[in-house]
Structures are given as C-alpha cells and as structure tokens.
N, C-alpha and C positions, 0 to 999 in steps of 0.2 A: 416706269416702274423697272424696277434691277430684273434684269433677265435671267441673268446667270453669273455665278460667282466661282472662280477656279482660286485656289492657292495649290501653287508646286516648289517643290525645292528647287538649290540653285541644278541641279541636275537634270531636272525637266520632271521628274517624277512626279505626278498627282500627289497630295496629300487632301486636298478637301473639293469636293464641287459641289453645288448645289443649283438644282433650275427653276426658275419660276415658272416660265413661258418661254416662247419659240425666239429660236436665236436668229438675228439677222446674217450670220456665216450661214452658207450651205453646209447641209450633214456631210456631205461626199469629204467638205476638207476643214470642217470643222475642227477635230483635234490634233491634223499637221499643224494648222493654224496656229490655235494656241501651244501649241509643243513650240516651234517655232518662234513665237511671240516670247513664250518664258526663258528660251535659251539666251536671247537676244538680252532680253531684259537683265537676266543673274549676272551678266557683264557690266552692266550698267551701276551707276551709284546714285540711285534716285535717295536713298536712305531716308525712306517714308514721302517722300515729296508725290505729290498724286499728279502724272499726266494723262493727257487723255488723246485719243483720234477718232474722226469722225467715218462712218460706216453709212452707205444708202441710206437706213433708217435707223441705225442704232447707234450708240457711242460705247468705246471700248475707255477704261477706266484701269488706269496698273502704276503700279509701284513696287518695289522690293526694299527689302532690310537683308542684313548680311546672309540670312540661312532660306528667304523665302522668297519668290515671286507672288504678286496679287493681282488676280483682272476681274474686272467687272465688265458685264454688258449691261445696259440700260438703254431707256427710250431717247431719242433725240432730242424731245421738246422736254427732259427731266431738268430741272434745275440744275447748272451746272457746278455752283458751290455747294448745295444741299449732296449733290452725289458726290462730291468730292469729302465733304467730313462725312456723311455716312463709311468712306470706304476708309480714311485715317480712322475712325472709331472701330471698324471690325481689324484693321491692321493691330492696333491697340490691343485691341480685345485678345487677336489670337496669340500676341508675341507675351502677353502677361500671361496667358493659358498653358502652353504650350513649347517657349523657349528652353524649359528642362528637357521634354518630350523630344524637341530638335535636334540635340548634342549626338544622341544615339541612335536615329530612328533607324529600324529597320527595314523602311518600305512599305508596311501595312497603314495602310490608310484609316481602319477601322477603328485605331487609337485614338483619332480626331473625332466619330462621330457623337459625341458628347457637346461637338461645337455646334450642330445644326439647330439646336432649340433656341442657342444663343443668337446665330445670324438672324432667325426668324425676327424677334424682338428687337435686334439693331437695324435690319434692313425696310419694316415695314415703312411703308408709302401711302399716300393719298391720290387716289386720282380723281382727277376732276371730268365726271359725266355729265355733261349739257343738254337737257329737253329744250328744243326750240321749234316754234311751229308758230302760227297764226294764232289769236285767240280765239278756246271755244272747240279745240281739237283734243282736248282731253291730257296737256302736260301735268295740271296739277293733281289728276284723280289718278295719274302714274305713279306720281311721286309718292301720295298719299298710299297706292296699292303696295309698293315695293316697304315700304316703311310700315305696315301693317296696324295705319290709320282709317279711323271711320271715312266712308268714302262721301264725297258729297251728292247730295240728291239736287242740287243745283249750280248751276255756274257763276262763279264768283271769281271775277278777274284777278291776275297777279299782278302788284302792282311793283314794277322793277325787277326786281329776281329776287325768289325764295330759293336761300341755300342751305340745304339738310344733311347730315351726316345719314347714313344706311346702319343701322346697330347689326354686328354679325355679319355684314356683307363683306366678307374677305374672301379675296381671290388671288391664289398663290399667295406674295405678301403684300397684297394691294388692299386697301381699306379704300369702299367708292364715297365719294363725298358727291351729289347731285345737284347740280344748278335747274333751276325750272325758271326759265326768262320770261316775261310777260310779252305777249305776241300784239299787244294793242300796237297800232300803227304807229300812235305818239311816243313809241319807243323806242321806234325804227333805228335811231341816229345811236342807239346805245348798243344794239347788238353785238357790234363788231368788238366791241371793245370786252364783252361778258364770254365770248367763244375762246377770247384767247387765253392760250395755257390749257385749252383742252385736250386731254388725252381721246376722249371719244365724244362724239356730238351723234344725239337721236333727232331725227328729225320726224314730228309727230304731225302727220294727216288725219283728217277724218274722213277719207276714204271716197269723199266725193271727188268726183273730176274737175271742178272748179279750184278745189281747195289745192289738189294734186299739182295742178298746171302752176298754180300761183306758188306753191313753196319751189318750186325750181329756182327761185330767188335764192334759197338759202343754200343749196349746192354751192352756187356763185360765189356768195359769202363766205362760205366756210375756206374753199379753194383759193379764195385772194388773202383771207387775214387767218387762216390757220393752217396750211398747205399740209402739214405732217399730220393731223387729227384723222383718227379712222372715223369715216362716216356711215349711219345706218339709217334706216327708215321705218316707221311702225306706221303701221296703213290701220289707223283705231277705229272703232266702232263697226268692226267687221259683223256685228249681229245690226244690223239696221237694214231695212231692204235698200235695195239699190245699192248698199257699197259694193265700190270697185274690188275687184280683187289683187290682192298684195303682185301678183305677177304684172298686174297692168299699170298698178303704181310704180313699181320697180323700171316699168319700161320709161315710162314718163319721167321718174326723176334721175336713172342712172346709176343709182345706187341700189345697193341691196335691201329687200324691205321683206317686213315680216308681219304677220296678219296680230292683230291684237283686239283683246275688248278690255277695256281698262276697269270695269265694272265688275269683271269675274273675277273673284279672287283666286282661281285656279290659274290667274294666268301671273300671277306673282313668279312661280317657279321658272315658268315661260319666259321672263325677263330676266333673271340670272342666268339662265341656262344661255341666252342669246348675248350676254352681255361678258359672260364668262368664256363663251368660246374664239367672243372677239380680241377680248384681253388678253388669254393665252394666246393667241394666234398673232398677235400684233405684230409686224416686222416692216 
C-alpha cells in the first residue's frame, strides 16, 4: 500500500502531503530526509520519469517536473510497475489541475487541499490478506463473518482457495482482498504459491495444543516464501472448553496472537480493528 505522498516545489517548500500509514523512515529524521531528497531531485532532470530507492521495509518512488518534486513511499512488496503507473497518473493529474496555480504560488499549501479527494481515488490499492491454517480451524467461517454472510452450521472444507473482496473494508487507501487457503493436507504443495505477494498473513488455529504446535509449520513456510509479509495469528474457538489462551499460543508460534470466536458476530469489528492496527503500522 502507498504510505505517504509528498509534493514539493523546486525550493523544497511543501505543496501537498498525504499520509496513509506509518513510514519506514524514523519520525525524527523524516522531514529533513524528505527535504534534502526534494532539493536533490529539484536539480535532476527526470521530466516525469519515475525512479525508486529501497529502504529497509519500504520503497521510495520519486520524480519531478519543471516546477514540482513528487515523492511516494510504499510497501516494498507492492508491484513495482503498478506503483510507477500510479505515480505517473498523479503527476499528470496534479500538473493538469495546478500548473497555472504553480506559476504564481505564494507558499500557502491550502490552495491544493482540493487534491485530497482526487488522490484517494487515484491511489486506492488492493491488499492481499491470506487466511491460512489446517482444515477445520475456522478460516472460512472468519471470511463469512467479515463479509457479513450467513455463518455455516457445519464444516464444509474449502477446495483450493477462496478469494473474496470485502465490501466497504477500506483501510487508509487500501481495499482488502481475502484469500482463504484450503487447509487439507492434500493441498500442501500449493500453499507456498498462494501466500506469494501477501501483505498480511493470518494463521488461524483452533486453540488446541496439538493444532498450535502443528501450525508452527506455517510460520516457517511464510518466512521462507514471503519474508516481507506481516504475520499474526488468531486463536479461534476461544468459546470452547479447554481452549488454550492466546498468550500460550503466541508463545508456541512466536507471532502476535489474538483470541477470537468466529461464530460470534461481535468479533467482526474486532477482526477489522486487528487488521487496521497492523496495516496502518506496517513498516
């Protein structure tokens, strides 16, 4: 997802800024870093060509025109060509809307506030969230819960993978797309392929000791196949007797774990709170 957008003039004065999430640049150096980068870029002749540099967990895209410098910060695992295309679209739109304004701009950034809504429209991206876990732990029930569909009364195994958009699930400028990966052992050879390009992977357990220990397999798989992805776990079925507490499962898996009851409609908002806190803080 796009985390930050900054547009500055050739003197380094801030024209427009939009923050969608946490930056990979420490807060205490963010402003100076951006200012110095903008001044450097103002002397370059990129003429709308988009270049980039990799940071530890994010990627900076940058370009300039004769009057403005454009800097985007996005997740490192975002598609490179897609991000470049989005940036070019915004450069084109800003230039079309404000080229005359820039001719005699007095330094007041409020004249560009009308660009806010347009930027939201142009930068909306899809975030792949993968639900993974062994068969019967409640992945499909969770997916139905967050989509406000009727919850199943019995376990019906997912065959292959279920891919669902979540209507209204906007976090920042990001629309969630949830992948429900089949948990049966016979699909094991496909799991590595399905988790590719996931920004967030949720490991679902049924809160039993046996399943929690067995689910450590998924932690290893994710770190091998998609190391840039954020990982959390849901300790589902917390309403059942003898369910292990989330803290114990977190200790077993080594990843942040949240207690959950997928058949309780009240947990829908809890799911989005968890995802929102992770997405907005991903660095």
